[in-house]
N, C-alpha and C positions, 0 to 999 in steps of 0.2 A: 503491501499500499505506499510505502513513504516510494517506495522505487517509481511508482507510477507517478504518487504527483511533483515529486525531483524532477522528473523527464520532461512533464507537463512544463513544469517552473522554467527547465531548462531551454522547450520551445519556445517559450514566451520571450524567455528573455535573451534571446539570439541578436534583436537587435543593440539590446545595451550594452550586452558586450561587444560589440561590433565594432559599437559608437568608446566603450571603455580600451578596446587594441592599436583603434583608430588615434586615442590621444595618448598612446606612449604608455601604455598597463601592462605590466609584460605577464607573461603563459602563467607562468611560477608564482605567477601575485593572485592568480584569476581562481589557481589549480585550489594554492591557502586556503581562498577567502569563501570557495565553495564546498572544498571537500572540510574545512572548519565549520561552514554552517548544518555543512551535511550529518557529520559528528554533532551536533551541539542537538539536531533534533531529533536525530535514529538513539541518541544515550536517557530524552526525553520518553522517550517512545515505549523504550523496553526497561525507562524505570514507573511510569505507569502503566504497563502491563503487568509487570512482576504484581505493584499492588493490588489491577483487576485480579490477577490468578489469585495473590493473597486470598482480597475479600469472595472472592465467589469460589473459590474452595473450601474454603467455612464452611461459609452457607448450604450448599450444598454437602461434604458432608455433615452439616446438622439437620439437612431433611432425608436425605438417605437414609443415613445409619445412624441417627442421632443418640444410640446407644453403644456407638465405639466412636465420640466422633470424641471424645475429649482423652482418650486414649492412643488418638492417632497426630493429636494434635498438628501443629500446619507448621510445612516441611518446606513454603514459598521462597520465604526469604529469610531463611533460617541454613537452609539448603548451599554448601559451597557448591556444591555440583550442580545448583540449577542458575545461581550465579554467573558462576561460573564462563557455560553455556551461553549466560541470556547478553552479557559481556562482549563476547568473542561475536556473536550474531552482531548486535548493536556497530563493533569496529568495525565490520567486512561489508554489512548497509552501507554504513555512513559513509567508509571510503568510496565503491560501488557509486553512489546515487554520488557523489560529491566528483568523481571522477567524468561522471555525463556531458555536463556543460561545454566543462575544458575541451572536451572530447568532440562536439556538434561545433567547438569555437572554430577548431582548428580547423576542421573538414567546408568552411561555410565560406564563400567570395565574401570578404568583406565589403564592395561595392555595393554586391546587390543584396548583404543586409541591409546596410545602411539607405540605399531607396524603397527600405518596407514602409516606409513611415503607413500607405493606410493596407496596404495587405496582412497588415499586421496580424487584424487580430481572426486573419480568416482560420480556418479548420486547417490542419498541415500533414498528410500521412507521414505514420512513421513506423517503419518494422519494428521497432525495435519498440514502441509503444503498446503495439499490436498486441505483442507478441505475452510486453506484461501481463495488458486487461487479461489473453484467454489464459495463464500463466494463474495467475489469483483464484477468477474467478473459478477454475477447474481443481486448484487447491480446495476451496472453498467449499464448496462441491462436496468435495472427499474429507472432507471436514466433518460436515454438514451432514451427510451418509453415517460416518466412524461414530458421529453426536447419538445418532439415533438407532446405532443398533448396541450401540451402551449400556444408554436406557429402558430397551428394551428388554434385552438380556439382565440385563439390572432387575427388575418389577419380575420375569419368568424366572429366577434361580430363588426372592424371595415369597414369592407364589410358593416354591416346588414343598409339595409335603417333605418328612425328611425320614417319614416308616416312622415313626414314634413320638408319640406326646410331653411334647420339653414345658409343657406349661405348666406340674409339679416338679420341674426339678428349678425353672425361675424363681417357684413359688417359697422353694426353702433352701433359696440361693439370696432370695432377700430376705427369711426369718435371721441367717446365720450372719448376715452386714448387720442388720438393730442390734441383735444379740454383742458383737463387740462393740 
């Protein structure tokens, strides 16, 4: 999603980039600016995703398995592996999306980009943009189907009869807890 936004932004700012290059801004400085901006946005997105995962995971655990929710705890923000993977993904996405505007600036004709004044707001077809949109749609669809199958399997497992009556065992465990 961040990649699509940065790619769309890069396509819209071709004229601005061309003006900066025409005024003498080095491509290295454009690259630093673009990568820094995309890294900041990607890290903010990763942080927001971690907070939503922490909050959403706790809510789902409380909703689906309330009796074991306290025992499971919350492992999103305290698990170093989760933090390391999300940090790595944020850095990779930030760098790749930061390179896109400079890549487009390198391959564009300066004079045609500066003349583009009235055509700047028109739709421009881009293979990278189309590929990112199709990939995002496909991954979102797979995630939605997987989530639906997970919820359906969980409800099937919870409705499954165990073959013996667990109610007396539960009452006995509650009585033992009260005696302590």
